[in-house]
Structures are given as C-alpha cells and as structure tokens.
PLY file of the C-alpha trace (Angstrom):
ply
format ascii 1.0
element vertex 247
property float x
property float y
property float z
element edge 246
property int vertex1
property int vertex2
end_header
-155.45 -137.12 65.28
-152.32 -138.29 63.69
-153.82 -138.50 60.24
-155.34 -134.93 60.62
-152.11 -133.52 61.54
-150.50 -135.37 58.70
-153.27 -134.01 56.42
-152.66 -130.40 57.54
-148.74 -130.83 57.03
-149.20 -132.35 53.53
-151.53 -129.33 52.63
-148.74 -126.58 53.97
-146.11 -128.44 52.13
-148.18 -128.43 49.10
-148.91 -124.54 49.31
-145.30 -123.82 50.15
-144.08 -125.88 47.02
-146.75 -123.86 44.75
-145.34 -120.41 46.06
-141.90 -121.76 45.32
-142.67 -122.84 41.85
-144.64 -119.69 41.15
-141.73 -117.64 42.59
-139.48 -119.60 40.48
-141.44 -118.86 37.40
-141.54 -115.17 38.08
-137.83 -114.94 38.72
-137.22 -116.77 35.37
-139.75 -114.68 33.53
-138.10 -111.32 34.73
-134.73 -112.66 34.12
-135.65 -113.33 30.55
-137.33 -110.22 29.97
-134.19 -108.32 31.28
-132.17 -110.18 29.24
-133.77 -109.29 26.08
-133.85 -106.15 26.71
-129.97 -105.96 27.40
-129.72 -107.85 24.09
-131.51 -105.28 22.00
-129.92 -102.41 23.78
-126.61 -103.85 22.67
-127.42 -103.54 19.34
-128.78 -100.17 19.69
-125.60 -99.20 21.34
-123.17 -100.79 18.63
-125.11 -99.17 15.64
-125.72 -95.83 16.96
-123.95 -95.04 20.30
-124.63 -91.46 21.10
-126.67 -90.64 17.90
-129.65 -90.15 19.80
-131.84 -88.91 16.96
-130.83 -91.92 14.67
-131.31 -94.17 17.54
-134.72 -92.85 18.38
-135.74 -93.52 14.69
-134.95 -97.16 15.03
-135.97 -97.98 18.61
-139.58 -95.92 17.86
-140.09 -98.19 14.54
-139.72 -101.50 17.05
-141.70 -99.92 19.81
-144.74 -99.32 17.54
-144.93 -103.14 17.12
-145.99 -104.37 20.61
-149.09 -102.49 21.39
-150.28 -103.33 17.77
-149.72 -106.95 18.14
-151.00 -107.47 21.69
-154.11 -105.40 20.91
-154.70 -107.45 17.80
-154.34 -110.76 19.53
-156.55 -109.61 22.25
-159.02 -108.55 19.72
-158.90 -111.93 18.13
-159.36 -113.56 21.38
-162.46 -111.59 22.01
-164.03 -112.70 18.81
-162.81 -116.47 19.29
-164.50 -116.23 23.07
-167.49 -114.10 21.64
-167.16 -112.04 24.96
-167.02 -108.26 25.70
-164.88 -107.03 28.53
-161.59 -106.60 26.59
-162.36 -103.30 25.01
-160.40 -101.02 27.40
-157.31 -103.16 27.33
-157.36 -103.17 23.39
-157.94 -99.39 23.16
-155.02 -98.79 25.42
-152.61 -101.11 23.59
-153.66 -99.60 20.09
-153.25 -96.17 21.54
-149.79 -97.05 22.81
-148.92 -98.32 19.12
-150.06 -94.99 17.60
-148.48 -93.01 20.03
-144.95 -94.77 19.26
-145.87 -94.25 15.62
-146.18 -90.35 16.38
-142.71 -90.53 17.81
-141.33 -92.04 15.03
-142.52 -89.37 12.70
-141.11 -86.77 14.95
-137.60 -88.16 14.91
-137.77 -88.87 11.21
-137.91 -85.27 10.96
-135.09 -84.51 13.38
-132.49 -87.28 12.18
-133.57 -87.49 8.40
-132.39 -91.26 8.22
-130.29 -92.34 5.12
-131.06 -95.04 2.74
-129.15 -97.57 5.06
-130.85 -96.62 8.01
-134.29 -96.87 6.41
-133.31 -100.51 5.24
-132.25 -101.12 8.63
-135.77 -99.99 9.94
-137.50 -102.23 7.75
-135.41 -105.32 8.74
-135.71 -104.44 12.34
-139.59 -104.31 12.14
-140.06 -107.42 9.97
-137.93 -109.50 12.36
-139.35 -108.02 15.54
-142.96 -108.30 14.51
-142.81 -111.95 13.84
-140.72 -112.74 16.79
-142.69 -110.80 19.37
-146.15 -112.19 17.77
-145.15 -115.41 18.55
-143.66 -114.78 21.72
-146.83 -112.50 22.82
-149.28 -115.87 21.76
-147.30 -118.04 24.10
-145.98 -115.99 26.97
-148.07 -112.62 27.18
-147.07 -111.77 30.76
-143.45 -111.93 30.10
-143.86 -110.19 26.81
-145.47 -107.26 28.65
-142.68 -107.36 31.40
-140.31 -107.14 28.53
-141.81 -104.26 27.10
-141.72 -102.66 30.31
-138.14 -102.85 30.65
-137.84 -101.55 27.05
-139.78 -98.75 27.93
-137.56 -97.96 30.94
-134.64 -98.04 28.84
-136.20 -95.46 26.49
-136.94 -93.40 29.43
-132.99 -93.57 30.33
-132.08 -93.02 26.80
-134.19 -90.05 26.56
-132.96 -88.52 29.61
-129.46 -88.89 28.23
-130.60 -87.11 25.23
-132.02 -84.04 27.24
-128.48 -83.88 29.14
-126.71 -83.69 25.70
-128.82 -80.85 24.85
-128.61 -79.15 28.08
-124.72 -79.48 28.12
-124.56 -78.05 24.47
-123.40 -81.12 22.96
-126.51 -81.41 20.83
-128.14 -78.36 19.27
-131.58 -77.47 20.81
-133.25 -77.01 17.41
-137.04 -76.15 16.83
-139.34 -78.98 17.52
-141.06 -80.39 14.22
-144.55 -78.58 13.59
-146.09 -82.29 13.93
-144.92 -82.61 17.48
-145.98 -79.04 18.53
-149.42 -79.58 16.92
-149.51 -83.06 18.55
-148.55 -81.96 22.19
-150.30 -78.48 21.95
-146.81 -76.93 22.70
-145.99 -73.22 22.27
-144.93 -72.17 18.64
-141.49 -71.65 19.51
-141.06 -75.11 21.46
-137.73 -76.63 20.92
-136.50 -80.28 20.76
-135.93 -80.46 24.27
-139.82 -79.70 24.98
-140.53 -82.32 22.71
-138.24 -84.92 24.35
-139.81 -84.23 27.48
-143.31 -84.87 26.20
-141.98 -88.21 24.47
-140.32 -89.35 27.78
-143.34 -88.89 29.66
-145.44 -90.98 27.07
-142.70 -93.80 27.43
-142.98 -93.64 31.16
-146.57 -94.04 30.76
-146.08 -97.11 28.69
-143.67 -98.70 31.11
-146.30 -98.29 33.84
-149.06 -99.81 31.71
-147.12 -102.78 30.64
-146.10 -103.59 34.13
-149.50 -103.63 35.29
-150.51 -106.03 32.46
-147.42 -108.24 33.16
-148.77 -108.83 36.61
-152.29 -109.47 35.38
-153.85 -106.11 36.18
-156.35 -105.27 33.22
-157.76 -101.75 32.64
-161.26 -100.81 33.48
-160.93 -97.80 31.53
-158.48 -96.31 28.87
-156.04 -94.23 30.71
-153.64 -92.70 27.95
-152.85 -89.34 28.53
-151.44 -88.93 25.05
-153.44 -87.87 21.83
-154.06 -91.02 19.27
-153.65 -89.20 15.99
-152.06 -86.27 14.59
-155.60 -85.20 12.91
-158.44 -83.95 14.80
-161.54 -86.01 14.88
-164.80 -84.42 13.55
-167.76 -83.94 16.10
-169.51 -86.86 14.46
-166.63 -89.21 15.37
-166.31 -87.95 18.91
-170.00 -88.87 19.52
-169.42 -92.25 17.90
-166.29 -92.84 20.22
-168.22 -91.70 23.20
-170.94 -94.11 22.53
-168.83 -97.04 21.53
-166.16 -96.35 24.66
-168.49 -98.07 27.09
-168.77 -101.16 25.04
-166.37 -104.24 24.50
0 1
1 2
2 3
3 4
4 5
5 6
6 7
7 8
8 9
9 10
10 11
11 12
12 13
13 14
14 15
15 16
16 17
17 18
18 19
19 20
20 21
21 22
22 23
23 24
24 25
25 26
26 27
27 28
28 29
29 30
30 31
31 32
32 33
33 34
34 35
35 36
36 37
37 38
38 39
39 40
40 41
41 42
42 43
43 44
44 45
45 46
46 47
47 48
48 49
49 50
50 51
51 52
52 53
53 54
54 55
55 56
56 57
57 58
58 59
59 60
60 61
61 62
62 63
63 64
64 65
65 66
66 67
67 68
68 69
69 70
70 71
71 72
72 73
73 74
74 75
75 76
76 77
77 78
78 79
79 80
80 81
81 82
82 83
83 84
84 85
85 86
86 87
87 88
88 89
89 90
90 91
91 92
92 93
93 94
94 95
95 96
96 97
97 98
98 99
99 100
100 101
101 102
102 103
103 104
104 105
105 106
106 107
107 108
108 109
109 110
110 111
111 112
112 113
113 114
114 115
115 116
116 117
117 118
118 119
119 120
120 121
121 122
122 123
123 124
124 125
125 126
126 127
127 128
128 129
129 130
130 131
131 132
132 133
133 134
134 135
135 136
136 137
137 138
138 139
139 140
140 141
141 142
142 143
143 144
144 145
145 146
146 147
147 148
148 149
149 150
150 151
151 152
152 153
153 154
154 155
155 156
156 157
157 158
158 159
159 160
160 161
161 162
162 163
163 164
164 165
165 166
166 167
167 168
168 169
169 170
170 171
171 172
172 173
173 174
174 175
175 176
176 177
177 178
178 179
179 180
180 181
181 182
182 183
183 184
184 185
185 186
186 187
187 188
188 189
189 190
190 191
191 192
192 193
193 194
194 195
195 196
196 197
197 198
198 199
199 200
200 201
201 202
202 203
203 204
204 205
205 206
206 207
207 208
208 209
209 210
210 211
211 212
212 213
213 214
214 215
215 216
216 217
217 218
218 219
219 220
220 221
221 222
222 223
223 224
224 225
225 226
226 227
227 228
228 229
229 230
230 231
231 232
232 233
233 234
234 235
235 236
236 237
237 238
238 239
239 240
240 241
241 242
242 243
243 244
244 245
245 246
C-alpha cells in the first residue's frame, strides 16, 4: 500500500512540475513577444510620432512580411512531409500578407513618402524579413503571439488616427480610388472610412495570430477581406473553388 501511495504522489508531483514548466514557458514566450512589440513601437514613435500616414507606410511594409514568411515555411513543411492538411492555414497567412500589402498601397497614396522614407522602408523590410524568418523557424508560436501584439498595436494606432481626424487635427481627405475599389466603398468615401476598414482587417489578423499562437489551426479560410485589387476571372474562380478543398 505504501508503494502505491508513493507512486501516486510521484505521478502527481510529475504532472504538477510539467504544468509549472509549461506555464513558465508560456509566460516567457508572452513576455518576449510583448517586449519585441514595445521595441519596434519605440522606433516607430521616435521616427514618426504623430505622423500617422508616414507611420502607416513603414509599419505596413513590415506587417506584410510575417504572413508571407509563415505561409512559405508551412508550405515547405507540407512539401517535406508530403502531407496535405496545411492548405487552409497557408491560404490564411498568404491572404494576410496580401491584405497588408494593399494597406501599404493605400497609405503610399495618402502619405507620399520621400526618398529617405523609401530607403527606410527598404532597410526595415530587409532586416525584419531575415529576423522573422529565423525566429519563426525555431519559435513559431511565439512568433504568432508577437504578431498578435503587433496587430493590436496597429488597431490602437489606427484608432488614434481616427480620433485625430474626428477632432480636425488631420484633414479627412477623399479615400484613394484603390481603397474604394478594394473595400467596395461609396464613391465619395473619405480617409476615415478607409481607416475603419483597415482597422477591422488588423483586428482580424490579431485574432488569427492569437489562435495560431495557441495551436489552433484553421479548418477553412476565414478572411473577411479581398485578396487582390484585381477581380478574378470566371475561370480562375472555378479553379479556386476546385482547389479550395485540397491541401
């Protein structure tokens, strides 16, 4: 009887230690993800402060990287393992990258970055692409958690942008035609209308990356946004419908 009780206590101790270690890992992962977000936000604040249009240009350039890196890596994993089942996740991530690319196009039209800012964009993209690729290969869940916090910061930033427009500190200029077509907005849509749509996209990305950070993969693509500025032809629609259930 004694040895049985000792065995139960040992198993209980083992499971308690396992839970503690798992909790510690999650806590460290969360702290690192938050710390990286604050690090990048510091540079955005230093360089652009309240220049939200220019800030958006640089941040959207970086924001277009994670989805492409993650989607590419999971695509390669599917090839290596010779297994299906990754298709919905790959499509979700690549759609995120495409959506962020479109955001960049909108704000380039609004902010019209100068040569120095364009050089900064190139440097930021080159550095962040390599950093995020290595980080994602070894710590994918923490990487998704970091992007979750990135996107939450983007939501806050666009909310502040809207407040500046509503108080008259920034002019509510007409929305770019590209954004009007992309979101199917009214022909007289303003900058504030576009920002509300962009903010909704960012909130969606935040939610998706949080689910991926906790290991919840998608059974089907759930993107509420369009994936390109060009309308697909009827034949390409048929192809996508046929391919949508595969992989």
